[in-house]
N, C-alpha and C positions, 0 to 999 in steps of 0.2 A: 857669203855674201859680200857684194860690192858695196854696202850700204855701210858695211861693219865700219868704224874707226881704231883705230891703232891705242892703245894706253896713251903714246904720247899728242898725237894728234886731239886725245879727248880733253887732257891737261891744255894742251894750247888753244885750245877751244874754251875756258874755263870752266869747263869740267872737273869735278873730281872724282879720285877713284873707288868705288866700293871696295871694302875688303871682306875676308871672311869676319863672322861673330861666332865665335866659342859655339857660346850657347844663344839660342834665339831666346832675347827678351822678348817674347812677344807682349804687346801693350804696355809697356817701358819702354821709357828712352833709351833706345841704346849707347851704352858708353862713347865706342866711335861714330857714333849718328852722322855724325855734323861732318864729317869725311866725303858724302854724298850731296854738301852743300854746293851748288852752280847745276844741277842736274836741271831738266828741263821739266818743268809743272803744268807742260800741256796734256790736258786730259783726251786730246789725240793722241798723243806719242805713249806708244808701248812704254820707252823708258821712262816715260810720267808714273806709271803704276808698277812695273816690275823691273825689278837687277836681277842679274844674275852675277854672285858672288868668285875670287878666283878660287875658289875650293867648291863652287858646283852648288852650292849652297843659296836659296835666293830671297831676297827684301821686296817684300809688298809693300807699297805707300797707300795709304788709305786716306782720302780727304774726310772717310765717316770715322767718327768715333764710338767705341762703347762707351754705354753709359750704364750696363748690366745688363744689355740686352743678348750681352751671347755675341756678338760681331767678332772677338777677339781670336774665336775660333773658327766660326763661321764662314767666315771671309776669307781664310787661309784655306779651308777647306776647297771652296770653291775655287780659288787660284792652283793648290794642289791637282785636282781633279784632271784639270785641262790641261795642266805642265807635265803629269806623269812624277811627283815625285811626295814622299811622305811629306806629312803635314808638320811632324820634328825639324824638318829642314827649310822651311818658313819662317822668318821674321818679320814682323810687323810692325811698319813705323805708322802711326795715325796723328791727325790732326795738326801735326807742325808746319804751320804756312808756309817757312824754307824749305818742307822737303816733299811736302805733299801735295797731290794738285785740290783745286776748289770743286767737290762734288757738291758741292751747295752746304744746307745746316742738315746735322743728325735731328732728323725730324719728321712727321707725318708718314713715319714707319719707313722712309728710304732707304736704310740701310743698307739691306740686302735688296730691295726690290731693285734699285736704281744704283746706290754704290756699289753691293757687289758685284750684279751684272755686268756692270762696267768693266772689274776686273777681272774678272772670270773671262771676258769677251778679249781683254789686254794678253793673258794669260794664252786664251786661243789661239790668237794672232802670233804670241812667241813661242807656240808649240810650232806650227807650221814655220817658222823663222829655220828654227832649232833643223828640222826634220829636212827641209831645204840648205843648209850648210852642211847635213852629211850627206846629200844626197850631190852637192857639188864636191865635198871631198872625195866621196866614190866614185862617180862616173854614173850611178846609180837611178831610178824613176824615184822621185817623194812618194810613191806608192808603196815602196817595196820597204817603207820605213814603217816605224810608230816609237812611240816614249812609256819608256817606263825605268821608273828606281833611279830616276835622275840620268838618264840615258837616252840617245835615241840608239835604235838597236834595228836590225835587220827583220824582217818576220820569216825568212826564212833561218833565222838563226845565225850564229856567227858573229859576224860584225857589229861592236857597238861601241859609241864613241858618247864619253861623257859632256854635260856641259860644261864643265871649264875646258876640256879639249876645245869645243866651238865655239866658246864666247868669253868665259874667263873673265879678262879685265877688260871685257870692250863694252860698250852701246850697241844696243839693236837697231838703234836710229831709222825705224821703220814707224807707220803710222799705224793705231789699231783699225784691224779690218773689221767693219760691221758684218762682213760675210764670211769671215772664218770660221769652219766648221765646230761646233761644238761635239764632246765626244755625246757617242747614246747612254744613255740613262740604263739603258740593259746592261753599259757596262762599268756601271758607276763601281769605285773599292773605296772613295772619301766620303763623296756625299753622301749625305743619308745616313749617315754613321753615326751613333751618338757619341762620339770623342769628349773626353774632358776638357772643361774649360781652363784653360792657363793661370787664370788669374784666382781659381777660386781655394789653390791651397795657401795663396799668402794673405787674403780676405780672413780665412775664419782659422790663421794662426794670427791673427794681427801684423803681418810683417808687409804687407803691402804697402806700397810707397801711395800715397794718397797728396793732392797739391795741396793738404795742410802738415804734410810731414816735409814738406821742398823745404831747402837751405840754400843759400850760396853765400859765400865767403864776404863780409862787409854788409851784411842786411841787416837793417831797423827794422824794429816793430811802430805799426802804423795803427792808430785806433782814431776814426771818425767820430767828432762829436753829434750826436742828432738832436736836430730842434725838438722842443715839446710838442709842436704840433707839426701836421704837413702843409707846407706855404709861408710858415714861419720867417719872417726876416733877422739877419744879424744883424743886432744893433751894437755891441759893446763885447771886446774878448778882453782879461786880466789874462798877461802873459806870466807876470808876478805869481800870481795862483798858483803856479808850477815849479818854482824854485827850486821845491824842497826834494823832488824828485829827481834823481841825476841823470844827466844825458839829455833830460826831454826838453824838446823844441816844440814850439806852435808853428802850426800854416793857416796861413786864414787867405780864401781866395772868395771875394765875394762873399758870400753865406757858406760857404765851403770852408769849416774848421776843422781840423783834426790834429793829431801829436804823434810824434814818433820818438823812441827810445832804442836805444839798442839793447835793452832787457824786453821782454815781452811784460812781466807782471807791470815793471815801471809803465809802459805806454798804457797797461789799462787803467793802474792808478794814476796818472797823469790827467787820463779820458774822462778821471770820476772827478779830481779836483779842482779841472779846468774852470772859471766862475766868467760864463757868459751869458748875456740879455737878447731877449728874443723879442720880437713884437708877437704880440699875439693873432692867431691866427684859426676861423672859425669856417672852413672852406669845404666842410664833406658834407654827406647827407645826413648819417647816422643809419646802423643797417638797417633798424626799424622803417624806415623811410625807400631802400628800395624799391620795392614791389609798387608802390604809390610811382614811383619815379619812373619805373619803364612802361605805365601805363600813358604817364603826361609829357612825357618826354623834359626836353626841346627833343626834336626830330633829326637828323641831316638827310635821311630820302624816307622813301617807301618803294619796296620793288614786289615781283610776284614773280614768285619763284617757277613755280608750275601750276599749268592751266591745263585738264583734259575735260570733256566735256561741259556739263552748266554745275556745279556743285551748287550753286545758290537755289538757283531752279528748283532742283532735283531736295533740296534741304527743305527748302520754302512748303513744300508738299509733302513731307513725310514726319513721320513723329523720331526727334531727333534726340539723340545722345548726347552731353555735351561736358567738357572739364578744362579745370584749367591747371597749369600745370606749370612749377619754381623752382628754379636752381640759384643757391645761392652763389657770392662772393666765395670765393675758396681760396686757400693758400696752397702751396708746393708744400710746404712744414717740414723740409729736408731734414732728416735726422742730423747730418752734422751741418753744423753755419756755414756758410759760405767762407770762400778765402782763396788772395792772389796772391801772386807774387810779382812783380813789375820792377825794371830794371832803365830807369828812362834818363839816358847820360849821353853829352859828344854828339848831339842831333841823330840817336839810335833809342830804340825803344825794344824790348825783347818782354812778352808777359806770359806769364806761367798761369795757365785759368784753365778750368773746366768745364770752361764755354763748348754749349751743343754746335757752333758754330762759328770756329776761329777763323777761317776765311774769311765773311762778313765783321766778324768782331776788329780784324787787322783794317779793315778801311774805317771803323768807326772810332778807334785809338787813333791813325793817321790824320785821320780830319779833325778830330778834337784837339791834339797835341800839334798841329798845324808842319807836321812831318810827310816826304813822303814815302809812300806805301812800301815803298820797297827799303823803307831804314823800319818797318816795323818789323816784330816778329811775334806772333801767338804759339806757344807752343803748348799743347795741350796733357793734363796731369787730371787722372781721377779726381772727383771730388763727389762730396754725396748726390745720390742720385735725385733729379729734379723734371725729368720728362715735358718740358716744358721751359718758360727759361726763370730759374731763382734767382737768387740775387749773387749767382758768383758775377756775371760778367760787371755788375753795379761795386764789387769787392776790386776788379780786376782796373776799374776804373779809379776808383780811389788810391789804390797803390801808383796808378801810374802816375796821378795829379802831385802825393806827396814825392815819391821819386823824384819828379823832375824838380822838385821845390828844393830837395836837401844836397838831391845831386846824389846821391849812393841807393841801391835795389831795398824796396821796402814792401813786406809782408804785411797784408792786412785781413784781419781773424774777425769776422761775424761773430756777435752774442747770438744766444738764442733768441734776447728782445728782438736785434737787429731782424734777424731771419723772419721771427714771425710777423712784428711790426713793419718792415719796409720791403720785405719780396713782392716782384709783382703778384697782381693775382687775378688768379680764374674767372672771367667775371659774369655777372647773372643773365640770365635765360627766363624769360616767362614764354608760356604757349598756350594758346586758348584754342580747344577743336572743338569739333563738332561734327556727326557722323549718322548712317543712318542705314538699316540693313532690309532689306526685302522679306518679305512673309516668306521667302525659300531658306534665308539665314544667308543671303549671302551680302557684301556689304556694295552698297549701292552710292552715297557719297561720302563725301569724307574734304572736312576742309581745317586747315592748320594755321593760324594767325600768331605771328613770332614775334617780341618785342627783345631786340639784340644790341647790344653798344658797338657801335661802328669800329672804336680805335681799339683793337687787339691787336698791338703791335708787336715786331718782331724785329732782331736784328737782319740790318744793317739801323732800322729805326726806331729801337725804342729808345724811349728818354729813359737818361741815366742820371739817377739822383746825383752826381758828383760833377757832371758835366751843368745837370742845372743849374746847382747851386753856385755853381763857380760862375754863369754868366757865361759857357760856352756854347755856342749856336749850335743845335742837332736839329737831324733832318727829320720834321714832324713824322710821326708812327701811325699814319692811317691806311693800316693794312686788314680788310675784316676777316683773313685767313681763310678756313672753310667750317666757319662756325655756323654757316645754314645748313648744311648737308642734312640728309636723311631725314627732314622731316616731314616726307610725304611717307607714305606705307609703302613697302614692297610687291604690296599685294595687288593684285586685280581688279581695281576701281574704277568704274565708266567715268565717273566724276566726282574728281579732286582742284583742289586749289590749295597751293601754300604762297601765303604775303608776308611779307616779312618787314614791319618797323626798326629802320636802323635809326640809333640811337647817338645823340653829339656826344662823344665822351665816356667816361666811366666812372660808377661812385668811386674806385682808387684806381691807383697804376694798373692797367689790365696788361695780360699777357696770355701766351697761347700757353696751355696745359695740356695733358695727356688726352689726345684723341678732341680736339678742342670744339665745343657745341657738339658734338655728336653725343654724347656721353647725356646731356639733356635730354636733344629731339629725339634717341632712342628710347629714353627713362617715357617719355608722354606719347610718343606715337604706339610705342608696344604695351604700355599700362592702357591706353584707349583701346585697341585692337583688342584687349581682354573685355573691356565693359560690351564694346560692340558683338562679340561673342554670346556674354553673360545675357544683352537685350537681343539676342535672337536664340536661346536657349539650347548652344552649340558649345561642345567641347572646343576650348579653344586651342587646341592642337588641330582640330580634325579642319576648324574654318581656315587658320592658316592654308595647311596641306592645299586646301580645293579650290585657295584663294591664289596661290602663287604655279608656277610652269617651269620655273630655272629648275631644273636638274640635282644641281650640286646645292640650292638653298633647300632643294627638299631630301638630299639627303642628312644634312648636318640636322636636321628638324627630328626627322627619321629613328639617327642615332641617337640623338638627344634624348629622346623618346624614352627608347628601350634602357639608353643606361639609366635613365630616372625609375626606370619601370614603372612610365607612365600609364594607368586605365583610362579608358577615356568615360568620362561623364556628360549625360546627353543632357540633360537639366542640372546644374551643379548647386546645389542648396550650402554655401559659405556658412563659416562661422560657427560649426557643431562642436567643432573638437579643442581649438586653440590651435592645431598643427594644421600647416596647410602647404602647400606646391603648387610654384608658378613656373612660367615661361616667360621665352625672350628670344627673339630671332634678327639678325640685321645681314644685310647685303651692304657689308662697309663702302662707303660714299657709292654706294651701286654700283661699283666698280671692284671692287679691290677683295679684303678678306670675306667669308661666309662663317657666322658664328651661329651656333642655337645654346641657348642654356636653361636648364632646370635646377628650380633650388624648391628644398625641404628647411621649413622654417615655424619657430614657432614660438607663440604671441602669450605675452601674462597677460590679461586684459586687466589686472588689478594694479599694476605697476604699471605697464605700457611696455615691458623690458622686450624686443624683439631679440632671439636666437639661431642665428641661420644654421642649422646643421650639418647639411650636406649639400653641396654645389657639385652638377655633371654637366659637361659642356664639349660638345661638336666642333673641328674648329678644322677650315679649308682655306689655306693658305697657297696652294698647288705646290711647289716643288719644295719637300722640306728638306732643309742645308743638314738642320743636328735635332734628332728629336729632342736631345735632352734641353736642349739650351731653349728649345722651343716651346717645352713644358713650363720649364721654368718664367717663360717669360710669361704666357699665359695663366700660369700661379701670380705670378706680381698684376698683372692687371687687374683680375678679380679680386687680388685682394687690398691692393689701393682704393679699388672704387667702391668696396665696399666699406669700407670707412668714411669714403665720402660721403656715400647712401647714409649712411648710420650716426654718422658722429659730427662731421666737418662743417662748420659757419666760421666763417671770418665776423668777429662782432668789434663793431667800430663805433665813435660818435660825432660829434662835430667835428672834433678838432684832429685825432688818433684812433689807429687802431688799439684795440684793450685787450683784442685774443692774444697775449704776444710768452704765453706758456703753453706748457700742453696740460697743466689743469684748464687752460679758456679754451683750448684749442686741441681737443682730445681726437686720439686718433684708435684704430683698432688694435687690439693688444695681441701680444700671444693666446691668452687662455681663452679668446672669441672665435679661434681662426675654425674652418669648419672641415668637414672632409670636402674634398677637392676631387673627382673623377675626369680624368680629359681621353677622349678619343682624338686622334690625330686623322685627318683625312688625306693619304699621299697620295700626290698627283706629279710622277715624278718627269711626266711630257709636259705638264702647262708650267707658268711661267712663274718663280717664286715670287709671292704678294708680303707685303708687309705684314708682321705680327706684332706689332709695338703700343698698338693701340684698338683693334679692331675688337677683342675678348674684352675691352672694360666697359663698352658699352651697354650691353643686355645686361648689365648687375643690378641699375636701381630697379629695372621695369618687372625683371626678373621677383623679385624680394618684395617688392609692391605689391605684383599679382600672388606672390605666396602669402601675406599679409590680408588682400582681402578673403583667402581662397581659407584663412585660417580663423578669420574671426567677421570678415564682412564690413570691413571697415578700410574705404578706399584711401590711399596714401598719393598726395599728389602735390608734397612741399618738402624739399630736403633741408636737412637731415632729418632721418624718422625717428627723431629724439622720443623718448618715453611722454612729456605730455601732446607731444602731436598726437600720437597714438591714443592717449586717453582722449583726448579731443575728439580725433575722429571718433572714437568708440561712444562719446556721448551724443 
C-alpha cells in the first residue's frame, strides 16, 4: 500500500523500529520495549495499538492495564482472533504513557468493553490492510484472501504471504476503520477459549515482578513521616535526631516531611527516630457520627433522578413498607501496602506505579512538578489490587517529591498502618425506601431517598496527600462518579421516584471503590424488594419474574434459581431453622451486565455468627472472551464483597483512623470461603460488557435476604457483625 513507510523514512520521522521479542513477556515491561519510543500514541491510528515485528510476531499496545482481572490474556485473544495469529505470538505492553495510547482509566469495567474493543477494531483494520497488501502484490482481488497462522493466504490454496514479508519493519500509517468488518463469531478460534493467563505461574511461584520488587541503579529508599492526626500542621523537625543513621537525609517541604537512605531498613529507622512536632488537629467526625452527618448535611445540592407516575400520591393512600439502609466508610485494605519508584532529574520525571490511570496520573505529576507533560513518563507495574484508588498514586507522589529534592531515584514503600490509615476511602451511603403492593401482589409504588457525598474524587483530580502537605495546588476533586446509579428497581413499577441529597465533602478523603455506589444501592433495592414480596405474601423470585420484561434479566434469574434448587414458597415463614436462602438481581447501571445471585446461609442465634455455605450466580456480559478469566473475576467480586458485607468498616475518632491493622479492620479468611457455583450466559453475537464490578453488587442483598429467611431478622446496616445480628434478633 502507498501508505506504508520504509524503515529509513520511519527513523527519519522520529519513529523507532520495533524488533523481534524472542519470548513475548506479556504484561511485564519488555527488555527492549523502549525501542518503540516515538511511535504514534493516537487512538485513531492503527499504529497506536498494533505493530508487526520483523519476524512477523505482533506487539499490542494497551492503555488499559491488568489489575488481576485477566486483560493480559483477554486483550491478546481479541487481537489474535482478528489478526489470524496465535496468541503466543503476541506481546502486550500496557499502561506505559510513552508507548501506549490513552484509553482512559482502567475503571468502570471498561477494560474489555472499551479498551479491548478499540484494540479489536484496530486489529480488524490491520487485517484488511494486510490482505490489501497481498492483493496488490499478487494482482488479485482482496476477496480472494484470508488470514491464518500469521500469513495472508489465498482461499483457493497455494499462495501464502507471511506478515513479515508484507510489512515487517514498517508501519501501517492508516487510521482505525470503525467499519472494518469483524470476524464472524461462528468462526472464532481464539475468543471464547479458556486460555491460561500468562501471569499466573509467576504469581503462584513468587517470581512475578510487582512494583514492590522494582529496583533501579542509584535508587534511595524513602519513608514519609505521617502527622499524628489528619490536618495537623508541622511546627518543627529535629534533623539531628537521625544523625546516627548512616546516609539518612531529611526532606521537608512545608508540612510534607520524609527521609531517604541508601538502605531500606535505615530509611525505616530514620523515619521512626525523626523528632517532629505537630499542631493538634481534630477535624474529623468520628465514625459513630457518620450516619447522623449524612442526614443533617451540609448539602451541596438536591436532585431528582427518577420520576414516573406519582409515587407520593400512591404511597399516601397505601399501606406502606419502609426501611432505611446504611453503608459505612470502607478501606481498599490492599493485601500488599502501596509502593512506587520515581526518578525526577534534569527536568524530566519517570514514575513506576501501579496506578489504574497512568495517562491521567501523568497529567497530575506534570502539573504538580511544573513540568511539561511530554517530560513525564508513567510506567505501569503490577501492585496489590485495589479496584478503585488505594495508596498507589499517593506513594508515587511522595516518591516524586523526595526524588526531586535529592536528585536521585527514590522508592517509597508504605507500611500496613499507612495503607489502612491513609488510603482513600469508599464513602458512606444512607438510603430510605418506601413502597407498597397491590391486593393482587404487584409493586404499585416505590420511593428511594439517598444521602451520598458529592466529592468522590478520581484522577486526575484526586487530592494527593504529599502535594496537599507540600502546599502544591491541586485541581479540586468534585466528581460524583456513578454512585447514584441502580437506586431504582429494575422491575415494572408504575409510580416511582428516586431523590438524592448530595452532601458537601466526606468524612474521610473519598475515592472510587469497586462498583462505586451500586453495591450499597443494590443492597437497599434488592433487600427492599424481598420486603415487598413478604408483604404481598409472594415468593421473592416469582414477584421479580412477573415484574420483569427484559429476556436477558429473566434468563439469569431462572438459571440462578435452578442452580440453587429454589423451590417457591408462596407464604414464607422465616426464622424456623436458622438456615435460609436469599436472592438478588441487578441489571448493572441499567445498561450493562446482568447478574442474579442466590445464597444459602446459616445463622447461630446465640452468637450472631453468619456462615455462608453456598453461592450460585448466573452472569451475562455478552460476548465472553475468556471463560476461565471471567469466572475468576466473578469469584473475586463475590468474595471481596462478601468480606465487605460481613466484616469491613473503617473506625476513626476526631483525629485519625484507628483501624490501622487486620485486627481493627478484619477481612474474609480462607476458612469462611463458601462453595461458589457460576453459570455463564454466552452471547457471542452481543457486544462484550464489563465484568469487573457487576457481580459484586447483588452480594449484600442476597445475604441479607438469606439471613431474614433463616432467623426472621432484617439486617439493614453493613457490616453484618455478630453484635448487629443479635441486636436485630432482639
